[in-house]
LUMRO-826117 format. One record per atom (N, C-alpha, C): x, z, y. Coordinates in steps of 0.02 Angstrom, whole numbers, padded with zeros to 5 digits, always signed. Example, Ala and Ser with C-alpha at 12.3 -4.5 7.8 and 13.67 -1.06 7.14 Angstrom:
+00660+00390-00284/+00615+00390-00225/+00660+00390-00165/+00642+00354-00112/+00684+00357-00053/+00645+00394+00002/
END
This chain:
+06765+04064+15022/+06823+04027+15044/+06850+03983+14987/+06854+04012+14927/+06882+03977+14869/+06845+03911+14856/+06777+03913+14859/+06738+03852+14846/+06751+03798+14898/+06757+03817+14961/+06768+03767+15013/+06836+03733+15004/+06885+03770+14979/+06950+03740+14965/+06944+03687+14911/+06907+03702+14858/+06898+03654+14804/+06861+03591+14828/+06813+03600+14871/+06776+03543+14897/+06823+03496+14935/+06866+03524+14976/+06913+03483+15014/+06962+03447+14968/+06986+03482+14916/+07034+03452+14870/+07004+03394+14830/+06940+03398+14816/+06909+03349+14772/+06869+03297+14810/+06866+03303+14875/+06829+03255+14915/+06857+03184+14903/+06811+03138+14891/+06831+03069+14878/+06846+03054+14805/+06841+03105+14762/+06851+03095+14691/+06783+03097+14655/+06777+03060+14601/+06717+03065+14560/+06710+03138+14536/+06649+03162+14523/+06639+03233+14508/+06682+03261+14451/+06683+03229+14394/+06722+03255+14337/+06797+03250+14351/+06817+03194+14379/+06888+03186+14398/+06907+03240+14447/+06864+03254+14495/+06876+03306+14544/+06884+03375+14513/+06842+03390+14464/+06847+03455+14430/+06914+03461+14393/+06934+03408+14361/+06998+03410+14325/+07056+03417+14374/+07053+03383+14430/+07105+03389+14481/+07105+03460+14509/+07047+03489+14520/+07043+03557+14546/+07076+03606+14498/+07069+03595+14433/+07103+03638+14384/+07179+03634+14393/+07205+03574+14404/+07276+03567+14416/+07296+03606+14479/+07255+03601+14531/+07270+03634+14594/+07268+03710+14588/+07222+03737+14548/+07219+03809+14538/+07285+03833+14507/+07309+03797+14457/+07373+03816+14427/+07430+03811+14478/+07428+03760+14520/+07481+03751+14569/+07482+03809+14618/+07423+03833+14638/+07420+03891+14682/+07451+03952+14648/+07435+03960+14583/+07464+04016+14546/+07540+04009+14542/+07563+03948+14533/+07635+03936+14531/+07667+03956+14598/+07638+03934+14653/+07665+03951+14719/+07664+04027+14730/+07612+04060+14707/+07609+04133+14713/+07665+04166+14672/+07677+04140+14613/+07729+04167+14570/+07799+04156+14601/+07807+04102+14637/+07872+04086+14666/+07886+04124+14731/+07837+04162+14756/+07850+04202+14816/+07905+04252+14800/+07953+04255+14843/+08009+04302+14834/+08065+04276+14790/+08056+04218+14760/+08109+04188+14719/+08161+04158+14766/+08222+04180+14758/+08277+04155+14800/+08307+04093+14766/+08349+04058+14804/+08384+04000+14775/+08429+04022+14718/+08459+04081+14723/+08500+04106+14668/+08458+04117+14605/+08398+04145+14614/+08353+04157+14558/+08331+04091+14526/+08327+04038+14566/+08305+03973+14540/+08352+03949+14484/+08416+03962+14490/+08466+03938+14442/+08479+03987+14385/+08451+04047+14389/+08465+04098+14338/+08436+04079+14270/+08475+04092+14219/+08452+04086+14150/+08493+04134+14108/+08463+04167+14059/+08503+04211+14016/+08549+04172+13970/+08536+04107+13961/+08578+04065+13918/+08569+03992+13940/+08617+03967+13978/+08609+03900+14007/+08603+03845+13954/+08627+03856+13895/+08623+03806+13842/+08556+03808+13805/+08520+03864+13812/+08459+03872+13771/+08396+03889+13810/+08401+03913+13871/+08343+03935+13909/+08343+03900+13977/+08289+03865+13991/+08283+03830+14055/+08278+03880+14112/+08310+03862+14168/+08304+03901+14229/+08236+03886+14261/+08218+03926+14311/+08157+03912+14348/+08161+03842+14379/+08220+03824+14405/+08229+03758+14435/+08215+03703+14385/+08243+03710+14325/+08232+03658+14274/+08159+03655+14254/+08126+03713+14249/+08055+03713+14231/+08013+03680+14284/+08028+03690+14348/+07990+03657+14401/+08000+03582+14399/+08062+03561+14388/+08077+03490+14381/+08039+03461+14322/+08037+03498+14268/+08003+03477+14206/+07927+03470+14218/+07898+03518+14252/+07826+03516+14266/+07810+03452+14305/+07849+03437+14356/+07838+03377+14396/+07847+03314+14354/+07899+03312+14313/+07913+03252+14273/+07858+03240+14222/+07834+03291+14190/+07782+03283+14139/+07717+03259+14172/+07701+03287+14229/+07641+03264+14264/+07647+03190+14283/+07705+03171+14310/+07716+03101+14328/+07712+03057+14267/+07743+03078+14213/+07746+03037+14152/+07676+03025+14123/+07636+03078+14116/+07570+03068+14086/+07526+03024+14130/+07527+03034+14195/+07483+02995+14238/+07508+02924+14248/+07570+02917+14266/+07594+02851+14286/+07626+02812+14228/+07659+02846+14183/+07689+02811+14127/+07638+02797+14072/+07603+02849+14051/+07556+02840+13995/+07491+02806+14016/+07461+02828+14070/+07397+02798+14091/+07408+02729+14123/+07456+02726+14170/+07465+02664+14209/+07518+02617+14181/+07557+02639+14133/+07607+02595+14103/+07670+02584+14144/+07682+02626+14194/+07744+02620+14233/+07802+02649+14193/+07861+02629+14210/+07922+02653+14177/+07950+02712+14217/+07964+02767+14183/+07994+02825+14216/+08067+02811+14231/+08089+02828+14290/+08159+02822+14309/+08198+02878+14275/+08232+02859+14221/+08268+02910+14181/+08322+02945+14221/+08355+02911+14266/+08407+02942+14307/+08377+02995+14353/+08321+02979+14384/+08289+03026+14429/+08265+03089+14394/+08241+03082+14333/+08209+03137+14298/+08251+03168+14242/+08313+03147+14234/+08353+03170+14177/+08361+03246+14174/+08365+03279+14232/+08374+03352+14232/+08310+03389+14213/+08255+03355+14214/+08191+03387+14195/+08187+03399+14120/+08232+03369+14084/+08231+03375+14011/+08296+03404+13983/+08333+03440+14026/+08394+03474+14004/+08375+03523+13947/+08421+03534+13903/+08413+03579+13846/+08370+03551+13790/+08347+03490+13796/+08311+03459+13741/+08363+03434+13690/+08346+03433+13628/+08394+03413+13576/+08421+03343+13586/+08382+03300+13617/+08403+03231+13628/+08435+03219+13696/+08439+03271+13738/+08466+03264+13805/+08540+03282+13806/+08578+03246+13846/+08649+03262+13851/+08668+03284+13922/+08620+03311+13959/+08635+03336+14027/+08628+03411+14029/+08670+03442+14071/+08664+03513+14084/+08610+03523+14137/+08589+03585+14144/+08540+03600+14196/+08572+03590+14264/+08533+03563+14310/+08557+03552+14378/+08559+03619+14415/+08610+03629+14454/+08619+03691+14492/+08623+03677+14567/+08603+03727+14606/+08617+03726+14677/+08571+03685+14721/+08515+03663+14696/+08471+03621+14737/+08423+03663+14780/+08408+03723+14760/+08365+03766+14800/+08291+03755+14787/+08253+03806+14803/+08181+03806+14789/+08145+03750+14826/+08162+03738+14889/+08127+03687+14928/+08133+03617+14896/+08190+03602+14866/+08199+03538+14833/+08147+03527+14778/+08137+03579+14737/+08090+03573+14681/+08017+03575+14705/+08003+03616+14754/+07936+03617+14781/+07917+03550+14812/+07965+03518+14843/+07953+03452+14872/+07939+03400+14818/+07977+03403+14763/+07964+03356+14707/+07895+03368+14678/+07877+03430+14667/+07811+03446+14641/+07756+03420+14687/+07765+03430+14751/+07714+03408+14799/+07710+03332+14803/+07766+03299+14801/+07766+03225+14803/+07728+03197+14743/+07742+03223+14684/+07707+03200+14624/+07634+03215+14629/+07616+03275+14651/+07545+03294+14656/+07509+03250+14707/+07541+03234+14763/+07511+03189+14812/+07499+03120+14782/+07548+03096+14744/+07541+03031+14712/+07484+03032+14661/+07479+03086+14623/+07425+03093+14574/+07358+03095+14610/+07354+03134+14662/+07290+03138+14700/+07269+03070+14726/+07317+03033+14752/+07303+02965+14777/+07280+02920+14719/+07313+02925+14662/+07295+02885+14603/+07224+02900+14580/+07205+02963+14582/+07139+02983+14558/+07082+02959+14602/+07097+02941+14664/+07045+02914+14707/+07016+02850+14679/+07054+02816+14637/+07031+02754+14606/+07006+02763+14534/+07006+02824+14509/+06983+02837+14441/+06910+02858+14441/+06872+02829+14397/+06801+02845+14391/+06789+02891+14331/+06737+02931+14335/+06721+02978+14281/+06718+02944+14213/+06690+02884+14210/+06682+02851+14145/+06749+02830+14114/+06802+02831+14153/+06869+02815+14126/+06900+02874+14088/+06873+02933+14097/+06902+02992+14066/+06901+02990+13990/+06856+02951+13962/+06853+02944+13889/+06897+02887+13863/+06927+02849+13908/+06972+02795+13886/+07029+02825+13846/+07048+02789+13793/+07102+02812+13751/+07168+02780+13772/+07219+02821+13775/+07286+02800+13795/+07331+02807+13734/+07371+02757+13722/+07419+02761+13667/+07484+02790+13695/+07504+02845+13666/+07568+02875+13685/+07612+02873+13624/+07670+02845+13631/+07713+02838+13572/+07781+02870+13585/+07807+02899+13533/+07876+02922+13535/+07913+02882+13482/+07971+02903+13464/+08011+02864+13418/+07982+02861+13347/+07938+02908+13332/+07914+02913+13263/+07844+02887+13251/+07798+02897+13298/+07730+02873+13287/+07693+02864+13353/+07634+02836+13348/+07590+02827+13406/+07530+02873+13399/+07508+02901+13455/+07451+02946+13456/+07404+02924+13511/+07339+02931+13499/+07289+02915+13549/+07266+02979+13584/+07263+02976+13650/+07239+03032+13690/+07187+03005+13739/+07135+03043+13751/+07089+03024+13804/+07119+03047+13871/+07100+03014+13924/+07125+03034+13990/+07102+03106+14006/+07043+03123+13984/+07020+03192+13995/+07065+03242+13959/+07087+03226+13898/+07133+03270+13862/+07199+03275+13899/+07222+03221+13928/+07285+03221+13966/+07280+03273+14023/+07224+03276+14057/+07216+03326+14110/+07215+03396+14082/+07182+03405+14025/+07184+03470+13992/+07256+03489+13976/+07294+03442+13948/+07363+03456+13930/+07404+03474+13992/+07397+03436+14046/+07436+03451+14107/+07419+03520+14134/+07356+03539+14132/+07336+03605+14155/+07367+03659+14112/+07363+03650+14047/+07390+03698+13999/+07467+03700+14004/+07498+03643+14010/+07571+03637+14014/+07598+03677+14073/+07569+03668+14131/+07593+03705+14189/+07580+03780+14182/+07523+03798+14153/+07508+03869+14144/+07558+03902+14096/+07576+03867+14043/+07624+03895+13996/+07692+03904+14028/+07714+03856+14067/+07778+03863+14101/+07776+03916+14156/+07718+03926+14184/+07709+03980+14233/+07727+04047+14201/+07707+04057+14139/+07725+04118+14102/+07800+04124+14094/+07834+04069+14078/+07907+04070+14072/+07940+04088+14139/+07914+04060+14192/+07942+04074+14258/+07934+04148+14276/+07876+04176+14260/+07865+04247+14273/+07914+04290+14233/+07926+04271+14171/+07973+04307+14129/+08044+04302+14157/+08064+04242+14179/+08131+04233+14207/+08140+04275+14270/+08088+04280+14311/+08092+04324+14370/+08105+04396+14350/+08070+04420+14300/+08079+04490+14277/+08148+04499+14247/+08170+04451+14207/+08237+04456+14177/+08291+04458+14230/+08284+04416+14280/+08332+04414+14335/+08336+04483+14369/+08278+04510+14386/+08276+04574+14420/+08305+04630+14377/+08294+04626+14311/+08319+04678+14266/+08393+04671+14250/+08420+04611+14254/+08490+04602+14233/+08538+04589+14291/+08514+04553+14342/+08557+04535+14398/+08543+04581+14458/+08481+04596+14469/+08462+04638+14526/+08412+04602+14570/+08390+04636+14621/+08339+04607+14664/+08366+04564+14718/
END
């Protein structure tokens, strides 16, 4: 069953691009599994709102980072800072508090919208483009990344935040209750 799911997800994509997309999808399934039983109250829980992102903020962040790498870095589009400002709450350069009260469905919808847009974008990407170098710059320097590395980073990024989400679920259950 697992293989047939991957075939459907990657249909219409070049083989290597499809494999990289399938890796993103595997993580997304794990994320959805981890979010089973998470209530809207749990979404906003944090042991320290000034220092630790809530599950909601982490989901927003995962979606924003995926959008940014694919559409901002690869395609050169400008990220709507107003739309995504809450995805970067608690960063030293951010002046916004974490958003509260939006509920799990709001964040799952954002994640799915971005993933659908990425999937559509990848239909036009060819395997030979994966070695193309992308210049990503911050305020201090510029760095070159291959598109293939970007997919590795996105896969790793979501997996790391999945661990944080699992920890927040346990902390909530141990401190607030079930």
